[in-house]
All heavy atoms as a GROMACS GRO file, in nm:
protein
  472
    1MET      N    1  -4.215  11.425 -32.796
    1MET     CA    2  -4.114  11.403 -32.898
    1MET      C    3  -4.142  11.277 -32.978
    1MET      O    4  -4.085  11.258 -33.082
    1MET     CB    5  -3.978  11.396 -32.830
    1MET     CG    6  -3.865  11.429 -32.919
    1MET     SD    7  -3.881  11.596 -32.980
    1MET     CE    8  -3.741  11.606 -33.080
    2ALA      N    9  -4.230  11.193 -32.930
    2ALA     CA   10  -4.260  11.069 -32.999
    2ALA      C   11  -4.312  11.094 -33.140
    2ALA      O   12  -4.276  11.021 -33.232
    2ALA     CB   13  -4.362  10.988 -32.920
    3LYS      N   14  -4.395  11.197 -33.158
    3LYS     CA   15  -4.448  11.227 -33.291
    3LYS      C   16  -4.336  11.254 -33.390
    3LYS      O   17  -4.338  11.205 -33.502
    3LYS     CB   18  -4.541  11.347 -33.286
    3LYS     CG   19  -4.672  11.322 -33.222
    3LYS     CD   20  -4.756  11.449 -33.231
    3LYS     CE   21  -4.886  11.436 -33.158
    3LYS     NZ   22  -4.963  11.559 -33.166
    4ALA      N   23  -4.238  11.333 -33.351
    4ALA     CA   24  -4.130  11.369 -33.442
    4ALA      C   25  -4.047  11.247 -33.480
    4ALA      O   26  -4.000  11.237 -33.593
    4ALA     CB   27  -4.042  11.476 -33.378
    5ARG      N   28  -4.028  11.155 -33.389
    5ARG     CA   29  -3.949  11.035 -33.419
    5ARG      C   30  -4.017  10.943 -33.518
    5ARG      O   31  -3.953  10.867 -33.587
    5ARG     CB   32  -3.920  10.961 -33.289
    5ARG     CG   33  -3.825  11.037 -33.200
    5ARG     CD   34  -3.783  10.954 -33.081
    5ARG     NE   35  -3.699  11.036 -32.995
    5ARG     CZ   36  -3.721  11.057 -32.868
    5ARG    NH1   37  -3.822  11.000 -32.807
    5ARG    NH2   38  -3.641  11.133 -32.796
    6VAL      N   39  -4.148  10.950 -33.528
    6VAL     CA   40  -4.222  10.865 -33.619
    6VAL      C   41  -4.236  10.931 -33.755
    6VAL      O   42  -4.281  10.869 -33.850
    6VAL     CB   43  -4.364  10.835 -33.565
    6VAL    CG1   44  -4.418  10.708 -33.625
    6VAL    CG2   45  -4.367  10.824 -33.415
    7ALA      N   46  -4.198  11.056 -33.767
    7ALA     CA   47  -4.220  11.132 -33.889
    7ALA      C   48  -4.165  11.064 -34.014
    7ALA      O   49  -4.225  11.073 -34.120
    7ALA     CB   50  -4.160  11.272 -33.875
    8ALA      N   51  -4.055  10.993 -34.002
    8ALA     CA   52  -3.996  10.928 -34.119
    8ALA      C   53  -4.088  10.820 -34.176
    8ALA      O   54  -4.083  10.790 -34.294
    8ALA     CB   55  -3.861  10.869 -34.082
    9ALA      N   56  -4.176  10.764 -34.093
    9ALA     CA   57  -4.265  10.657 -34.138
    9ALA      C   58  -4.401  10.710 -34.184
    9ALA      O   59  -4.485  10.634 -34.227
    9ALA     CB   60  -4.284  10.557 -34.026
   10VAL      N   61  -4.422  10.839 -34.178
   10VAL     CA   62  -4.550  10.899 -34.212
   10VAL      C   63  -4.558  10.921 -34.363
   10VAL      O   64  -4.460  10.953 -34.428
   10VAL     CB   65  -4.568  11.033 -34.137
   10VAL    CG1   66  -4.694  11.104 -34.179
   10VAL    CG2   67  -4.567  11.008 -33.988
   11LYS      N   68  -4.678  10.907 -34.416
   11LYS     CA   69  -4.698  10.926 -34.560
   11LYS      C   70  -4.677  11.072 -34.599
   11LYS      O   71  -4.703  11.162 -34.519
   11LYS     CB   72  -4.838  10.880 -34.598
   11LYS     CG   73  -4.857  10.732 -34.577
   11LYS     CD   74  -4.993  10.687 -34.621
   11LYS     CE   75  -5.003  10.539 -34.591
   11LYS     NZ   76  -5.111  10.476 -34.660
   12PRO      N   77  -4.633  11.100 -34.722
   12PRO     CA   78  -4.604  11.236 -34.766
   12PRO      C   79  -4.723  11.333 -34.758
   12PRO      O   80  -4.704  11.452 -34.742
   12PRO     CB   81  -4.562  11.219 -34.912
   12PRO     CG   82  -4.517  11.078 -34.922
   12PRO     CD   83  -4.599  11.001 -34.823
   13ASN      N   84  -4.845  11.284 -34.766
   13ASN     CA   85  -4.961  11.373 -34.763
   13ASN      C   86  -5.017  11.392 -34.622
   13ASN      O   87  -5.128  11.441 -34.604
   13ASN     CB   88  -5.070  11.324 -34.859
   13ASN     CG   89  -5.121  11.186 -34.822
   13ASN    OD1   90  -5.058  11.114 -34.746
   13ASN    ND2   91  -5.233  11.148 -34.879
   14THR      N   92  -4.942  11.353 -34.520
   14THR     CA   93  -4.983  11.371 -34.381
   14THR      C   94  -4.965  11.518 -34.342
   14THR      O   95  -4.859  11.576 -34.369
   14THR     CB   96  -4.898  11.284 -34.287
   14THR    OG1   97  -4.915  11.147 -34.326
   14THR    CG2   98  -4.936  11.302 -34.142
   15PRO      N   99  -5.065  11.579 -34.279
   15PRO     CA  100  -5.050  11.718 -34.235
   15PRO      C  101  -4.937  11.732 -34.133
   15PRO      O  102  -4.920  11.646 -34.047
   15PRO     CB  103  -5.185  11.750 -34.169
   15PRO     CG  104  -5.280  11.650 -34.226
   15PRO     CD  105  -5.199  11.526 -34.251
   16VAL      N  106  -4.863  11.838 -34.143
   16VAL     CA  107  -4.753  11.865 -34.051
   16VAL      C  108  -4.803  11.866 -33.907
   16VAL      O  109  -4.735  11.820 -33.815
   16VAL     CB  110  -4.684  11.999 -34.085
   16VAL    CG1  111  -4.582  12.037 -33.979
   16VAL    CG2  112  -4.618  11.990 -34.221
   17SER      N  113  -4.924  11.915 -33.885
   17SER     CA  114  -4.979  11.924 -33.750
   17SER      C  115  -4.987  11.789 -33.680
   17SER      O  116  -4.990  11.782 -33.558
   17SER     CB  117  -5.118  11.989 -33.753
   17SER     OG  118  -5.206  11.910 -33.830
   18GLN      N  119  -4.988  11.680 -33.756
   18GLN     CA  120  -4.995  11.547 -33.697
   18GLN      C  121  -4.859  11.494 -33.652
   18GLN      O  122  -4.852  11.396 -33.580
   18GLN     CB  123  -5.059  11.449 -33.795
   18GLN     CG  124  -5.206  11.476 -33.814
   18GLN     CD  125  -5.272  11.371 -33.900
   18GLN    OE1  126  -5.216  11.267 -33.931
   18GLN    NE2  127  -5.395  11.399 -33.942
   19VAL      N  128  -4.752  11.556 -33.695
   19VAL     CA  129  -4.619  11.508 -33.657
   19VAL      C  130  -4.534  11.613 -33.584
   19VAL      O  131  -4.426  11.583 -33.535
   19VAL     CB  132  -4.540  11.457 -33.780
   19VAL    CG1  133  -4.607  11.335 -33.838
   19VAL    CG2  134  -4.523  11.566 -33.883
   20MET      N  135  -4.584  11.735 -33.574
   20MET     CA  136  -4.506  11.842 -33.510
   20MET      C  137  -4.515  11.835 -33.358
   20MET      O  138  -4.604  11.770 -33.303
   20MET     CB  139  -4.554  11.980 -33.556
   20MET     CG  140  -4.688  12.018 -33.502
   20MET     SD  141  -4.732  12.183 -33.558
   20MET     CE  142  -4.853  12.224 -33.434
   21GLU      N  143  -4.424  11.899 -33.293
   21GLU     CA  144  -4.424  11.914 -33.148
   21GLU      C  145  -4.466  12.056 -33.116
   21GLU      O  146  -4.391  12.151 -33.138
   21GLU     CB  147  -4.284  11.887 -33.090
   21GLU     CG  148  -4.245  11.742 -33.090
   21GLU     CD  149  -4.334  11.656 -33.002
   21GLU    OE1  150  -4.376  11.704 -32.895
   21GLU    OE2  151  -4.361  11.543 -33.041
   22ALA      N  152  -4.586  12.075 -33.067
   22ALA     CA  153  -4.637  12.208 -33.037
   22ALA      C  154  -4.579  12.266 -32.909
   22ALA      O  155  -4.575  12.387 -32.891
   22ALA     CB  156  -4.789  12.206 -33.027
   23ASP      N  157  -4.532  12.181 -32.821
   23ASP     CA  158  -4.481  12.228 -32.693
   23ASP      C  159  -4.329  12.216 -32.683
   23ASP      O  160  -4.273  12.188 -32.578
   23ASP     CB  161  -4.548  12.154 -32.578
   23ASP     CG  162  -4.526  12.003 -32.585
   23ASP    OD1  163  -4.480  11.954 -32.688
   23ASP    OD2  164  -4.554  11.936 -32.485
   24ALA      N  165  -4.261  12.237 -32.794
   24ALA     CA  166  -4.115  12.229 -32.796
   24ALA      C  167  -4.055  12.338 -32.709
   24ALA      O  168  -4.109  12.449 -32.701
   24ALA     CB  169  -4.064  12.243 -32.939
   25PRO      N  170  -3.945  12.308 -32.641
   25PRO     CA  171  -3.883  12.409 -32.555
   25PRO      C  172  -3.825  12.524 -32.636
   25PRO      O  173  -3.778  12.505 -32.748
   25PRO     CB  174  -3.773  12.332 -32.483
   25PRO     CG  175  -3.743  12.216 -32.569
   25PRO     CD  176  -3.870  12.183 -32.642
   26SER      N  177  -3.831  12.642 -32.578
   26SER     CA  178  -3.771  12.759 -32.643
   26SER      C  179  -3.694  12.840 -32.540
   26SER      O  180  -3.722  12.834 -32.420
   26SER     CB  181  -3.877  12.846 -32.710
   26SER     OG  182  -3.964  12.901 -32.614
   27VAL      N  183  -3.596  12.913 -32.588
   27VAL     CA  184  -3.515  12.999 -32.503
   27VAL      C  185  -3.498  13.134 -32.573
   27VAL      O  186  -3.491  13.139 -32.695
   27VAL     CB  187  -3.376  12.938 -32.474
   27VAL    CG1  188  -3.388  12.812 -32.392
   27VAL    CG2  189  -3.299  12.911 -32.601
   28PRO      N  190  -3.492  13.241 -32.496
   28PRO     CA  191  -3.467  13.372 -32.558
   28PRO      C  192  -3.324  13.377 -32.612
   28PRO      O  193  -3.234  13.314 -32.557
   28PRO     CB  194  -3.484  13.470 -32.442
   28PRO     CG  195  -3.549  13.394 -32.332
   28PRO     CD  196  -3.518  13.251 -32.353
   29SER      N  197  -3.305  13.451 -32.718
   29SER     CA  198  -3.172  13.461 -32.779
   29SER      C  199  -3.069  13.524 -32.686
   29SER      O  200  -2.949  13.508 -32.705
   29SER     CB  201  -3.178  13.539 -32.911
   29SER     OG  202  -3.229  13.669 -32.888
   30GLU      N  203  -3.116  13.592 -32.582
   30GLU     CA  204  -3.025  13.654 -32.486
   30GLU      C  205  -2.980  13.556 -32.377
   30GLU      O  206  -2.900  13.592 -32.291
   30GLU     CB  207  -3.094  13.774 -32.417
   30GLU     CG  208  -3.135  13.885 -32.510
   30GLU     CD  209  -3.271  13.858 -32.575
   30GLU    OE1  210  -3.348  13.774 -32.526
   30GLU    OE2  211  -3.300  13.922 -32.677
   31SER      N  212  -3.029  13.432 -32.381
   31SER     CA  213  -2.994  13.332 -32.280
   31SER      C  214  -2.846  13.296 -32.287
   31SER      O  215  -2.783  13.310 -32.393
   31SER     CB  216  -3.076  13.204 -32.300
   31SER     OG  217  -3.211  13.228 -32.283
   32TYR      N  218  -2.796  13.244 -32.177
   32TYR     CA  219  -2.660  13.193 -32.171
   32TYR      C  220  -2.665  13.041 -32.180
   32TYR      O  221  -2.764  12.978 -32.140
   32TYR     CB  222  -2.591  13.236 -32.042
   32TYR     CG  223  -2.566  13.385 -32.039
   32TYR    CD1  224  -2.654  13.470 -31.975
   32TYR    CD2  225  -2.454  13.439 -32.102
   32TYR    CE1  226  -2.632  13.608 -31.973
   32TYR    CE2  227  -2.432  13.576 -32.101
   32TYR     CZ  228  -2.521  13.659 -32.036
   32TYR     OH  229  -2.500  13.794 -32.036
   33ILE      N  230  -2.560  12.982 -32.232
   33ILE     CA  231  -2.553  12.838 -32.251
   33ILE      C  232  -2.583  12.762 -32.121
   33ILE      O  233  -2.657  12.665 -32.122
   33ILE     CB  234  -2.415  12.797 -32.306
   33ILE    CG1  235  -2.394  12.857 -32.446
   33ILE    CG2  236  -2.400  12.646 -32.310
   33ILE    CD1  237  -2.492  12.811 -32.551
   34ASN      N  238  -2.529  12.809 -32.008
   34ASN     CA  239  -2.551  12.736 -31.882
   34ASN      C  240  -2.699  12.733 -31.842
   34ASN      O  241  -2.741  12.646 -31.768
   34ASN     CB  242  -2.466  12.793 -31.770
   34ASN     CG  243  -2.501  12.936 -31.736
   34ASN    OD1  244  -2.531  13.017 -31.823
   34ASN    ND2  245  -2.497  12.970 -31.609
   35GLU      N  246  -2.779  12.823 -31.894
   35GLU     CA  247  -2.922  12.824 -31.865
   35GLU      C  248  -2.998  12.717 -31.946
   35GLU      O  249  -3.113  12.690 -31.920
   35GLU     CB  250  -2.982  12.962 -31.895
   35GLU     CG  251  -2.924  13.072 -31.809
   35GLU     CD  252  -2.968  13.211 -31.852
   35GLU    OE1  253  -2.973  13.238 -31.974
   35GLU    OE2  254  -2.996  13.292 -31.763
   36MET      N  255  -2.929  12.659 -32.043
   36MET     CA  256  -2.992  12.561 -32.131
   36MET      C  257  -2.955  12.417 -32.096
   36MET      O  258  -3.008  12.323 -32.155
   36MET     CB  259  -2.951  12.591 -32.276
   36MET     CG  260  -2.990  12.730 -32.321
   36MET     SD  261  -2.914  12.778 -32.476
   36MET     CE  262  -2.999  12.673 -32.589
   37TYR      N  263  -2.867  12.396 -32.000
   37TYR     CA  264  -2.818  12.263 -31.967
   37TYR      C  265  -2.931  12.164 -31.938
   37TYR      O  266  -2.932  12.054 -31.992
   37TYR     CB  267  -2.723  12.265 -31.848
   37TYR     CG  268  -2.587  12.324 -31.876
   37TYR    CD1  269  -2.510  12.373 -31.772
   37TYR    CD2  270  -2.534  12.329 -32.005
   37TYR    CE1  271  -2.384  12.427 -31.795
   37TYR    CE2  272  -2.409  12.384 -32.029
   37TYR     CZ  273  -2.335  12.433 -31.924
   37TYR     OH  274  -2.211  12.485 -31.947
   38ALA      N  275  -3.024  12.199 -31.852
   38ALA     CA  276  -3.129  12.105 -31.811
   38ALA      C  277  -3.212  12.058 -31.931
   38ALA      O  278  -3.239  11.940 -31.947
   38ALA     CB  279  -3.218  12.168 -31.706
   39THR      N  280  -3.250  12.151 -32.017
   39THR     CA  281  -3.330  12.115 -32.134
   39THR      C  282  -3.246  12.036 -32.234
   39THR      O  283  -3.294  11.937 -32.290
   39THR     CB  284  -3.386  12.241 -32.202
   39THR    OG1  285  -3.462  12.314 -32.105
   39THR    CG2  286  -3.476  12.206 -32.319
   40ALA      N  287  -3.123  12.074 -32.252
   40ALA     CA  288  -3.036  12.005 -32.347
   40ALA      C  289  -3.011  11.861 -32.305
   40ALA      O  290  -2.993  11.773 -32.390
   40ALA     CB  291  -2.904  12.080 -32.361
   41GLN      N  292  -3.010  11.833 -32.176
   41GLN     CA  293  -2.990  11.696 -32.128
   41GLN      C  294  -3.100  11.603 -32.176
   41GLN      O  295  -3.079  11.482 -32.184
   41GLN     CB  296  -2.982  11.693 -31.976
   41GLN     CG  297  -2.853  11.750 -31.923
   41GLN     CD  298  -2.849  11.753 -31.771
   41GLN    OE1  299  -2.950  11.735 -31.704
   41GLN    NE2  300  -2.731  11.776 -31.716
   42ASN      N  301  -3.216  11.656 -32.209
   42ASN     CA  302  -3.327  11.575 -32.259
   42ASN      C  303  -3.307  11.536 -32.405
   42ASN      O  304  -3.387  11.462 -32.460
   42ASN     CB  305  -3.460  11.649 -32.243
   42ASN     CG  306  -3.495  11.670 -32.098
   42ASN    OD1  307  -3.462  11.588 -32.013
   42ASN    ND2  308  -3.562  11.779 -32.068
   43GLY      N  309  -3.205  11.592 -32.470
   43GLY     CA  310  -3.177  11.560 -32.608
   43GLY      C  311  -3.273  11.623 -32.708
   43GLY      O  312  -3.289  11.574 -32.818
   44VAL      N  313  -3.336  11.732 -32.668
   44VAL     CA  314  -3.439  11.795 -32.750
   44VAL      C  315  -3.384  11.922 -32.816
   44VAL      O  316  -3.317  12.002 -32.751
   44VAL     CB  317  -3.562  11.830 -32.662
   44VAL    CG1  318  -3.668  11.901 -32.743
   44VAL    CG2  319  -3.617  11.706 -32.596
   45LEU      N  320  -3.416  11.940 -32.943
   45LEU     CA  321  -3.384  12.062 -33.014
   45LEU      C  322  -3.457  12.178 -32.947
   45LEU      O  323  -3.574  12.165 -32.913
   45LEU     CB  324  -3.429  12.051 -33.160
   45LEU     CG  325  -3.407  12.174 -33.247
   45LEU    CD1  326  -3.262  12.180 -33.291
   45LEU    CD2  327  -3.499  12.169 -33.367
   46MET      N  328  -3.389  12.289 -32.925
   46MET     CA  329  -3.451  12.405 -32.861
   46MET      C  330  -3.467  12.519 -32.961
   46MET      O  331  -3.373  12.553 -33.032
   46MET     CB  332  -3.364  12.451 -32.744
   46MET     CG  333  -3.366  12.354 -32.629
   46MET     SD  334  -3.238  12.390 -32.510
   46MET     CE  335  -3.099  12.312 -32.590
   47ALA      N  336  -3.586  12.575 -32.963
   47ALA     CA  337  -3.613  12.692 -33.047
   47ALA      C  338  -3.553  12.814 -32.978
   47ALA      O  339  -3.557  12.826 -32.857
   47ALA     CB  340  -3.762  12.711 -33.064
   48VAL      N  341  -3.496  12.905 -33.056
   48VAL     CA  342  -3.442  13.031 -33.003
   48VAL      C  343  -3.532  13.143 -33.054
   48VAL      O  344  -3.560  13.151 -33.174
   48VAL     CB  345  -3.297  13.053 -33.050
   48VAL    CG1  346  -3.243  13.184 -32.994
   48VAL    CG2  347  -3.208  12.936 -33.007
   49THR      N  348  -3.579  13.226 -32.962
   49THR     CA  349  -3.673  13.331 -32.997
   49THR      C  350  -3.617  13.470 -32.967
   49THR      O  351  -3.532  13.485 -32.880
   49THR     CB  352  -3.806  13.313 -32.921
   49THR    OG1  353  -3.778  13.311 -32.782
   49THR    CG2  354  -3.874  13.184 -32.960
   50ASP      N  355  -3.667  13.569 -33.039
   50ASP     CA  356  -3.628  13.708 -33.012
   50ASP      C  357  -3.715  13.765 -32.901
   50ASP      O  358  -3.799  13.695 -32.842
   50ASP     CB  359  -3.632  13.793 -33.139
   50ASP     CG  360  -3.770  13.810 -33.199
   50ASP    OD1  361  -3.871  13.778 -33.132
   50ASP    OD2  362  -3.779  13.857 -33.313
   51SER      N  363  -3.701  13.893 -32.873
   51SER     CA  364  -3.775  13.956 -32.763
   51SER      C  365  -3.927  13.959 -32.787
   51SER      O  366  -4.004  13.977 -32.693
   51SER     CB  367  -3.723  14.097 -32.737
   51SER     OG  368  -3.738  14.176 -32.854
   52ASP      N  369  -3.970  13.938 -32.912
   52ASP     CA  370  -4.113  13.934 -32.944
   52ASP      C  371  -4.167  13.790 -32.946
   52ASP      O  372  -4.283  13.768 -32.977
   52ASP     CB  373  -4.140  13.998 -33.080
   52ASP     CG  374  -4.110  14.146 -33.081
   52ASP    OD1  375  -4.135  14.212 -32.979
   52ASP    OD2  376  -4.059  14.195 -33.184
   53GLY      N  377  -4.080  13.694 -32.915
   53GLY     CA  378  -4.122  13.554 -32.917
   53GLY      C  379  -4.117  13.491 -33.055
   53GLY      O  380  -4.161  13.379 -33.074
   54LYS      N  381  -4.060  13.561 -33.152
   54LYS     CA  382  -4.051  13.511 -33.290
   54LYS      C  383  -3.930  13.418 -33.304
   54LYS      O  384  -3.821  13.448 -33.253
   54LYS     CB  385  -4.037  13.629 -33.386
   54LYS     CG  386  -4.035  13.588 -33.531
   54LYS     CD  387  -4.028  13.709 -33.621
   54LYS     CE  388  -4.019  13.666 -33.765
   54LYS     NZ  389  -4.008  13.780 -33.854
   55LEU      N  390  -3.948  13.308 -33.372
   55LEU     CA  391  -3.840  13.212 -33.394
   55LEU      C  392  -3.727  13.276 -33.474
   55LEU      O  393  -3.750  13.334 -33.580
   55LEU     CB  394  -3.894  13.090 -33.471
   55LEU     CG  395  -3.793  12.982 -33.503
   55LEU    CD1  396  -3.744  12.914 -33.375
   55LEU    CD2  397  -3.853  12.880 -33.597
   56VAL      N  398  -3.605  13.265 -33.422
   56VAL     CA  399  -3.489  13.319 -33.493
   56VAL      C  400  -3.384  13.212 -33.519
   56VAL      O  401  -3.286  13.236 -33.590
   56VAL     CB  402  -3.426  13.439 -33.418
   56VAL    CG1  403  -3.521  13.557 -33.415
   56VAL    CG2  404  -3.382  13.401 -33.277
   57GLY      N  405  -3.402  13.093 -33.462
   57GLY     CA  406  -3.306  12.987 -33.483
   57GLY      C  407  -3.335  12.869 -33.392
   57GLY      O  408  -3.441  12.859 -33.332
   58SER      N  409  -3.237  12.779 -33.384
   58SER     CA  410  -3.251  12.662 -33.298
   58SER      C  411  -3.114  12.620 -33.248
   58SER      O  412  -3.012  12.657 -33.306
   58SER     CB  413  -3.317  12.548 -33.374
   58SER     OG  414  -3.237  12.508 -33.483
   59VAL      N  415  -3.114  12.543 -33.140
   59VAL     CA  416  -2.989  12.491 -33.083
   59VAL      C  417  -3.006  12.341 -33.061
   59VAL      O  418  -3.100  12.297 -32.994
   59VAL     CB  419  -2.956  12.560 -32.948
   59VAL    CG1  420  -2.831  12.498 -32.886
   59VAL    CG2  421  -2.939  12.708 -32.964
   60GLU      N  422  -2.915  12.266 -33.117
   60GLU     CA  423  -2.911  12.120 -33.095
   60GLU      C  424  -2.839  12.094 -32.962
   60GLU      O  425  -2.743  12.164 -32.930
   60GLU     CB  426  -2.830  12.053 -33.206
   60GLU     CG  427  -2.897  12.054 -33.341
   60GLU     CD  428  -2.996  11.940 -33.357
   60GLU    OE1  429  -3.002  11.852 -33.268
   60GLU    OE2  430  -3.067  11.940 -33.457
   61PRO      N  431  -2.883  11.994 -32.888
   61PRO     CA  432  -2.813  11.962 -32.763
   61PRO      C  433  -2.664  11.933 -32.784
   61PRO      O  434  -2.582  11.964 -32.698
   61PRO     CB  435  -2.887  11.835 -32.714
   61PRO     CG  436  -3.022  11.849 -32.772
   61PRO     CD  437  -3.002  11.915 -32.907
   62THR      N  438  -2.629  11.878 -32.898
   62THR     CA  439  -2.488  11.847 -32.925
   62THR      C  440  -2.403  11.974 -32.935
   62THR      O  441  -2.283  11.970 -32.914
   62THR     CB  442  -2.472  11.765 -33.053
   62THR    OG1  443  -2.538  11.833 -33.160
   62THR    CG2  444  -2.533  11.627 -33.036
   63ALA      N  445  -2.466  12.087 -32.966
   63ALA     CA  446  -2.393  12.214 -32.971
   63ALA      C  447  -2.352  12.258 -32.831
   63ALA      O  448  -2.256  12.334 -32.815
   63ALA     CB  449  -2.478  12.321 -33.036
   64ILE      N  450  -2.422  12.209 -32.730
   64ILE     CA  451  -2.393  12.247 -32.593
   64ILE      C  452  -2.298  12.148 -32.528
   64ILE      O  453  -2.204  12.187 -32.460
   64ILE     CB  454  -2.525  12.257 -32.512
   64ILE    CG1  455  -2.608  12.371 -32.570
   64ILE    CG2  456  -2.497  12.278 -32.364
   64ILE    CD1  457  -2.746  12.382 -32.515
   65PHE      N  458  -2.320  12.021 -32.551
   65PHE     CA  459  -2.241  11.917 -32.484
   65PHE      C  460  -2.135  11.854 -32.573
   65PHE      O  461  -2.054  11.776 -32.526
   65PHE     CB  462  -2.333  11.807 -32.432
   65PHE     CG  463  -2.427  11.854 -32.325
   65PHE    CD1  464  -2.563  11.845 -32.344
   65PHE    CD2  465  -2.380  11.908 -32.207
   65PHE    CE1  466  -2.652  11.888 -32.246
   65PHE    CE2  467  -2.468  11.952 -32.109
   65PHE     CZ  468  -2.603  11.941 -32.129
   66GLY      N  469  -2.136  11.886 -32.701
   66GLY     CA  470  -2.036  11.831 -32.791
   66GLY      C  471  -2.074  11.701 -32.851
   66GLY      O  472  -2.174  11.646 -32.841
   0.00000   0.00000   0.00000
């Protein structure tokens, strides 16, 4: 997550690949909120995927814990 936090200081012509998180957590869209507690405690945005693994949305930890 360190790369993403530094993104604001990166120059505009920096490739996205240098600031992205390739190993971001993801959960299937069929998951239940209680299954996301452990990951949400880390304060990390979670990708939500469909049954084919395609990105369909995201969940902020604040959506789970308030």
